[in-house]
N, C-alpha and C positions, 0 to 999 in steps of 0.2 A: 504494500500500500504506500502511496506517495505521501510524503509529509506536507500538509497544507501550508506550513509556515514558509516554505519556499515560494509560495504563490500568494502570500497574504496581501502584498501591495497590488498585485494584478487583480485579485478577487475584490479588494476594496475599491479599486478604480472602476471595475466593471459594475459593481453594485451601485456605486455613486452615480455612474453614468446613466444607468437604467432608472434610478430614483430621480435624477434630474430630468430625464425625458418625461416621466410620468407626471412629476410635479409641474413642469413647464406646461404640459398639455392641460392640466387642471387649471393652472393659473391663467393661461391664455383663454381657455374656455370661459372661465369665471369673468375675466375682463370683457370678453365679447358679450356675455350676458348682461353685464353692467352697462356697457355702451349701448346695447340694443334695447335696454330697459326690459329685458326678459326675466321672468321669475318674480318671486315675491320680495317685498321689502324695498326700501330706498337704497340707492347706490351708496349714499353716505354711510349707511349702516353696514353695507357689505364691503366697503373699502378696506377695513382692517384685515379681513380674511384674504382679500386679494394681495394686500401688502405683505402679509405673513407668508403666503405661498410664494410670492416673488423672492423674498429674502431667503426662503428655504431652497429655492431653485439655485440661487447664487452660491449658497453654501455647498450644495451638492456638486455644482460645477467645479468649485474650488477643490473639493475633496477628490473629484474625478481626475482632474489634471495633476494636482500636486502629489497624490498617492503614487502616481507612476514614477516619481523620482526614486522610489525605493525598489522598483521592479528590476530584478536581476537579469531578465532576458532582454528587454528593450534598452535599458540603461540610458534613458533620456536625461538631458540636462534641463535646468530651469528655463533656459532659452528655448529648447526644443518643445516644451509644453506651454510656452506663453507667447512665442513669436511665430506667426504663420510662415510657412515655407522654409523653415530652418531644419526640421526633423526629416531625416531621409526615409523613415519607415512610413509607407503609404502617405506620401507628402500631401497630395491633394485632399483626401478625406480627413487627414489630421488637421490640415490648415483650415478646412471648412469648419471643423469643430472648434478650433481656436477662435476663428472669426465669429462664429455663432456665440461662443462663450463671452468674448469681449463685448459684442453687441448687446447681449442679454444684460451684462453688468451695466453698461452705459445707459441703456434704455430704462432698465429697472431703477437705477439710482437717480436718473433724471427726474423722477417723481419728487425728490426732495429739493429740486431746483426749479420746480414749475412756476413759482412766483417770480423768480428772476428772469426766466425765459418766456414769460407770459403763458397763461394757462391754455389759450387757444393754440399757440404755436407748439406748446408741449403736447397737446392732444394729437396734433398732426404728426409730430415726431414719434410719439408713442405707438402709432399705428404700424411702424416698422418692426415692432416686437414680433408680429406674426412672421415676418421674413426671417428674423433670428431663430424663432422656433422651428420654422421649416428647414433652415440650414442645419439645425441640431438634429432633426429627424433624419435628414439625408446623411449626416455624419454617422449616425447610429446604424443606418442601413448599409453604408459602404465600409465601415470600419469593423472593428471588434470580432471576436470569435463567435459571438452569438448571432451575428447577421446571417440570415438564411435558415436558422433553426425555426421549426414550426412554432414553438412556444413564443419565441421572440417576435416573429412576424405577427402573431395574434396580439401581443402586447402593443406593438406599433399600430396595428389597426384599431385597437380599442382607444389608443391615444389620438390617432388622427381623425377617425370617423366623427366624433362629436365636434371637434374643432372645425372641420370642414363644413359640417351641418350648420354650426353657429355662424360661420363666416357667410354662408349662403343666406341665412336668415338676416344677418346684419346688413348685408348689401342688397337685400331685396330679390335675391335670385330664386327664392322659394315661394314667392307670392303666387297665390292661385290666379290663373288666367281667367279673365272674365269671358263669358261665352261670346261667340261671334255676334256682333250686333246685327240686328235685323233692320232692313231698310224701313224707314218710316214713310208714311204717305200712302196714297192709294195704290192698290195692286196694279201692276203693269200687265196688260193683256199680251198674250203671246200669239 
């Protein structure tokens, strides 16, 4: 039997990455519900939940990247896990994850600067969070040893499905179409 302590940092990174993906999906979904005024309660009452989820995502991302520093197989440096295009292992998917992580931090922490950058401008900027989330999902699908596993694919679908549905609802893509209008006026003889 293999000693799990040899893989502790890799296992920790893997678990934190999956946790970040799930929490980010819940946070983005929750944010879309708030923005679209879906669900019960006032947005102001739900904001602390969204904020807590966002901070938890950032913590999970930090653990995901920094725990790799102890991985004895990959042996990345701090530069490798924080600067895009510096790590030679799966450079593009790794860089995508790093960019998604930094974008998540910047967009999430921008909440605390919204008064300085004006709330209206902040809301516009904050919409890019969905792109950071999507880049993180893509990173998960292209990277890691779990990519392609049935259980992992199901987790990704459970994360992506509701967010895509909420995006469609938010931007009016799921509104029911009205029936084809009938012409008004007297019937036309044929």
